[in-house]
N, C-alpha and C positions, 0 to 999 in steps of 0.2 A: 310759223312761230319761233322765235330764236330760243336758244337754251336759257338764257336769262330771263325772258319773258314767261317760259314755263316753269319757272323755279318757284314762284308762289304757289301755283297749282300743286306741284309735287311736295311742298313743304306742308301744304295743308293734309295730303293724302298721307304723308309719313306721320304727320301730327295724330291724325285719327288712327292709323295704326298702331300708335304707342298708347293710345288711350283705349283702343281694341274696342270701338262702341259696335262693331259688325262682324267680328272673327275671333278665333280663339287663339290661343298662344302657340308657340311653336310646337310643331307635332301634335296638336291637339284636334282630333276628329271626334267631336262628343258624339255619343249615342243618347245622352242624357238631355230629358227634356228642358227647355229654358236654360242650358247650360252654356249659351253664348255670352259674352260679356254685357251685350244690351240685354239680353233675356235675365241674366242676373240681376242687373239693375232694376230693371222694371219690377221683377217677380218678388224683389226682396221686401220683406215685411220690416225688418228692423230700421231700414233707412228711410221709413216713411213718418218717423217720428224721434224726438230727442236731440241729442248733439249731432248724431248720425246725419238726420235730416238737414239739420241747420249747416253744417260742414258741405253736404252735397248741393246747398242751394249757392254756395261759394263758385262750384263748377257751372252750375246753370246760369248763373249770372254772367259768366263769360271771364272770369278773373284768371282762368287757365288760358294763357294765351296761346293757341294752337299753332299760330304761324310761326311765333316765336320758337317753340319746340319742335316743329318740324324742320324749320329753315336750319336751325341749329344743328339738329341730328344729322341732316344730309351734309352739311358741310363738314362734319366730322368725319364722313366717311370718303372725303377726298382724298386722303392720304394717310398712311399708319403714322405719320407725325402729328397730324392733326388728331386722329383718334385715340394717341397717347395721352395727348393734353386733355381732350374731353374726359378719357377714363380717370386720369388722375384727379381732375376736378370732382368727379363723383366720389372717388376714394376719400379725398378730403373732408366733404361736407358728409357724406355718410359714415364718417369714422367719427366725426365730431358728435353727429346725432346719435349714433350708437353707445358712444362713449356717456353721453348724457342721460340716454335711456337707461344703461347699466347702472349708473350712479343713482337714478330715481328709482330703480327696482330693488336696490341694495337694502338690507337689514331687515328687520322686523316690522318697520311701518313703511313700506313704499308710499310715494305719492299715487295720486290716480293714475298718471301716465306710466309709472312704475308697474302698477299693478297690470296695465293693459299690455307692457311689453314682456312681463314674464309668461304671459300665455302664449306668445308668438315669436319670441327672439330666435328660438332654435330653428325655425322655418324660414323667416324673413330677413336674418342679419345679411347685409350685403358687402361689407368693408373687405372682409377675407377673399372674397369672390372677385373683387376689383383688383386689389393688391396680386392675386394670382395671374388674372390677365395680363397685367402690366409686365411681370416677371416672365411667364411662360408664352404669352403670344405677342408681345411687343417688346421684349428684351430691353425693358427699362425698368425704373421704381418710382415710387410716390415721391421720394426725395429728388428725383430729377427734375420734379415739376412742381414746384413751390405753389401755394394757393394765389391764384391771379385775384387781382382787386374785387371782383364780383364773388368769387368762391370765399374769399375771406369774409366780405360782408355778408354773406348767406351764414357763414360759420358763428360770424359774432350775434346774427339773430337767433341761431340756436342756442346759443350761450345765455343770451339775455332771457329767453323763454324758460330754460331751465332754472335760472336763478329765481325768476318771479314765481315758478312754480313752487320751489323749494321754500322760499320765504313765505307765500300764502298757506303753507303746511308747516308752519313753525312749529317746533316742539312734537313733528311727528302726529300734530291733530290736523285732520281733514274734516272740512266744514261746507257749508254751501257757498262760501266766498274762496274756497280753495280754487284757483285756477288752473285746470289741466293744460297749461299751454303748450307742452311738448305734444300733446294729443294732436294738435293742428299740423304739427310737423310729420308726426307719424302719419297722419292722414295724407298729406301732400305726397309724400314719396311711396308709401308701401302700398296703398290702394290702387296708385296707378300701376305698380308692379303685379299686382294680383289681376286688374281689369286689363292686363294685355302687353305690357312692355316688354315681354319674352319675344313678342312677335318680332322684334328688330334683330335677333339673333342670326336667322339666316342671311337676311339682307347685309348685315355687317360682314358675316363670313365671306360671302361671294364679292362684295365691294372691295375688300381689302386683301382678298386671297390669303386668308387666314387657315391655320390646319384644322380648327374646328371652331364651333360655335362659342363665344365667348362666355366664360361661367357665369358672369353677371346677368346675363340673359338666360341662363339655365337654372331653374329653381329646382332643387330636388324634391321640393313640393310636387313636382308635376311629372315625377319619373315614370308614372304609369296613365300619362296623359292620352294616349291613345286608345285607353277605355274609359275616358270621361271621368277619371276619378284622381283624386289626390291622396297622398298619405298623410293622415293625422297622426297623433302622438301613439306612441307603442305599436307603430305600424298599422294602426287601424286605417280603413280605407273610406273615404268620405268625398262626396262630389265637391267640384270647386265651388259650386253654387253654395254648398252648405259651409264651407271654409270661409267665403267672404261673408255669408250671413253672420257666421260667428266673430267674425271681427267686426262688423258693424254693431253686433250686439254688444260686444267688449267697449266700444267706443261709448255707446249710450251708458254702459255700466260706469265707465270713467266719468262721464258728465251727469251722472245720476243726481237729481236734488240741486243742481247749481241755480242759483239766482239768475234772472235775467240778463243782469248787467255781467256776471261772470261767464254766461255762455255767449253774450256778445263779445267779451273779451277774446274768447277762443276762436270764434270766428273772424274777429280781425286779424288774429294771428295767423290764420290759415290763408287770408288776401295776403298778408306780408309774404308768407312763406311762397306763394304761388309767384309774387312778385319778383324774389329774390332767386327762385329757381328759373325763371325766364332771362333774368339779367345774364346767369352765367350762361345759359345756351346762346344768349345774343352777343355774347362778348367777343370781340375779335371778329374772325372770319365768320363766326356765327351768325352775323347780321348781314352776310354778303348773298344776294341772291346768285352771283356768279359761282361762288363756292358751294352753294346748295345745288345749283344746276350741274355742276360736276361730280359731286358725290351722288346725285341722282344717277346720273349717266353711267358711273361704275357700278351702281346696283343692278341696274338693268343689263349691262354689259356681262357682269359675272353670273347673272342668271341666264344669259342667253348662250354663253360659254359652256355652262353645266348641261343644258338642254341639247346643245349641238353635239357636242364630244360626249355626251353621256356619262352614266354613273351607274353604280349599282342599284339606285333608286331614284326616282322622279319625284321631285318635290315642287309645291306651288313657290310662289314669290316669297310668302312667309315661312317657307319651311314645312309646311304640313305634306305628310305623305300621300301621294297620289298613286303611284305604281311602282312595283319592284322588277328589277330585269330577272328574267329566267337564266339560272345557272348554265342550263343545257342549250336551250336554243340562242340566248341572248337577246331575246325580245322582251319588252315590257309588258 
């Protein structure tokens, strides 16, 4: 089978990794029951009702195009130049989203999405990490990579959602017809991160020969991940399952009391957000099976080099610790 013929299969595998339906995040060796992403999703109580359940249905309906996300991610790993464009695109749309969420959270009367962002912004904010990766790992800046047409379209959708939410909360008054449209974009991006987007950190490091895992894929939230816990506010430790459950519960709070029409509008916004995301990933070489195959080859090549020539520790394909080298004998 040729490399290009294998590309769709590899793309699906990477997409599954990005969604992390069957494994943990980088360095995550959980000892906590049901703390894998699949276990979290199934055991959650908050995502079985309310707005969280309605938004999860968008995923179940297949609006998250796994092939587009997987192919685009692999294509970005074909070279540092391609990954710089990929990272810059993420910087631009995360910056727009976080700027609008900050606006929604500001003042004495935040919008529903603003209340949601107040609770999690310290942990989940991504734009600074992306800017750091561009500067420190890729020797470039966001300004060197203006938004592409697909990225600009996604940013416009975020702006439009923010304006609709603000107008539906005119005068600081929130009611059953107030539509938390930005919550759909929050869900689309940050739940994917929490459900395992960090798994892509080590494959990226290996494919591109980076000096460290990109900061974008390294949540401070998972600083103690080897023990199956994450750090909550005031350095309290909670399981990742509990943190995701808190996010789902807050999403339900954001949508509490919505009319069916208002809830349907948030769901439509989530479908739009997934489509805009997929367009960013598919733009340019992101739609190329050949580019995806080359990116996949680089991931496996970097992994093989690390295993053959050795390191102070051995990690699996997604970076989870397997063995450490004995400093005396040199054996694992």
